Each structure stands twice: as C-alpha cells, then as structure tokens.
C-alpha positions in Angstrom: -124.7 -36.1 30.5 -122.6 -33.3 28.8 -118.9 -32.9 29.5 -119.6 -29.6 31.1 -122.0 -31.2 33.5 -119.5 -33.8 34.6 -116.9 -31.0 35.1 -119.4 -29.0 37.2 -120.3 -31.9 39.4 -116.6 -32.9 39.7 -115.7 -29.4 40.8 -118.5 -29.3 43.3 -117.4 -32.6 44.8 -113.8 -31.7 45.1 -114.5 -28.3 46.4 -116.7 -29.8 49.2 -114.2 -32.4 50.4 -115.5 -35.4 48.5 -112.7 -38.0 48.7 -113.9 -41.3 47.0 -111.0 -41.7 44.5 -112.8 -44.3 42.4 -115.8 -42.0 41.7 -113.6 -39.0 41.1 -111.6 -41.1 38.7 -114.7 -41.9 36.7 -115.6 -38.3 36.5 -112.1 -37.4 35.3 -112.4 -40.2 32.7 -115.7 -38.8 31.3 -114.4 -35.3 31.3 -111.3 -36.3 29.3 -112.9 -38.8 27.0 -113.9 -36.4 24.3 -110.5 -34.6 24.5 -108.7 -37.9 23.9 -111.0 -38.7 21.0 -110.4 -35.3 19.4 -106.7 -35.6 19.9 -106.7 -39.0 18.1 -108.7 -37.5 15.2 -106.5 -34.5 15.0 -103.5 -36.9 14.7 -105.1 -38.7 11.9 -105.7 -35.5 9.9 -102.1 -34.4 10.5 -100.7 -37.7 9.3 -102.9 -37.7 6.2 -102.4 -34.1 5.2 -99.0 -34.4 3.5 -100.0 -37.6 1.8 -103.2 -36.0 0.3 -101.5 -32.7 -0.7 -98.7 -34.4 -2.4 -101.1 -36.3 -4.6 -102.9 -33.1 -5.7 -100.6 -31.9 -8.4 -103.3 -32.0 -11.1 -107.1 -31.3 -10.8 -108.9 -34.4 -9.6 -112.2 -35.3 -7.9 -112.4 -36.3 -4.3 -112.8 -40.0 -5.4 -109.8 -39.8 -7.7 -107.7 -38.3 -5.0 -108.8 -40.9 -2.4 -108.2 -43.8 -4.8 -104.7 -42.5 -5.5 -103.7 -42.3 -1.8 -105.9 -44.8 0.0 -103.2 -47.4 0.6 -100.8 -44.7 2.1 -103.3 -43.1 4.5 -103.3 -43.9 8.1 -105.7 -46.7 9.3 -109.1 -45.3 10.0 -108.8 -42.2 7.7 -111.9 -42.4 5.5 -112.9 -40.9 2.2 -115.4 -38.7 4.2 -112.7 -37.5 6.5 -110.5 -36.6 3.4 -113.4 -34.7 1.8 -114.0 -32.8 5.0 -110.3 -31.9 5.3 -110.1 -30.8 1.6 -113.2 -28.7 1.7 -112.9 -27.2 5.2 -109.7 -27.9 7.2 -107.1 -27.4 4.4 -109.1 -25.2 2.1 -106.5 -22.4 2.3 -104.0 -24.7 0.6 -106.3 -26.1 -2.0 -107.9 -24.7 -5.1 -111.5 -25.7 -5.9 -112.3 -25.9 -9.6 -116.1 -25.8 -9.9 -117.8 -27.8 -12.6 -120.4 -30.4 -13.1 -118.2 -32.4 -10.7 -115.9 -30.3 -8.6 -112.2 -31.0 -8.8 -109.4 -29.9 -6.5 -105.7 -29.2 -6.8 -103.0 -28.0 -4.4 -102.4 -24.2 -4.6 -99.0 -23.1 -5.7 
C-alpha cells in the first residue's frame, strides 16, 4: 500500500471516531517510515558532502575520488551514492570535464 493510501485510511478512521490506539499507531508508523528513511539518507549526503568536495581539488574520476575519501565517508555512504551526489545533487558546485572517461573537480 502506498503512503498516501495509509494516510487516507488513517484520516478517515480518526475523523470517524476510531479509537484503537494500537492500530492507529501502526498506521502512523507506516506513514512516517519513508520520511524517516529519507531523513537518514539526507543526513548521510550532508555528512559526506564536505569530505568529497574537499578531495576534489584536481580533476579525477568518480572511482579516484571515492578511493581517496572512502575511509573518511560515513558508514553506509556508497560509491553509487557519491556518484549520484556529484552528478545530480551537488552539480552546481562541481565542474564536469567530459572525455573518454569523465572527470570532476570542485568549482572555484
């Protein structure tokens, strides 16, 4: 079931006087589950950002950058997450140098 479906059923139940706290708590848990996971992932990206950007003084490939900072990154922050961040989330702060293999460096 989608989060919006849980929220709709929860709203209907509470609006109609449903009072089973255990069942309502389960609905609340499902409604908030994705938000908690997103917050955890956002925290990982925020913690990794300065570490990754600091290492990007010279043009390097994603693999080279990851190898340089892997031991400093927060637990659970993968190479794929770093590539996503460099190419999408932090792209305004990074210069992409196209070539046979793309390299990246910090702007400025």
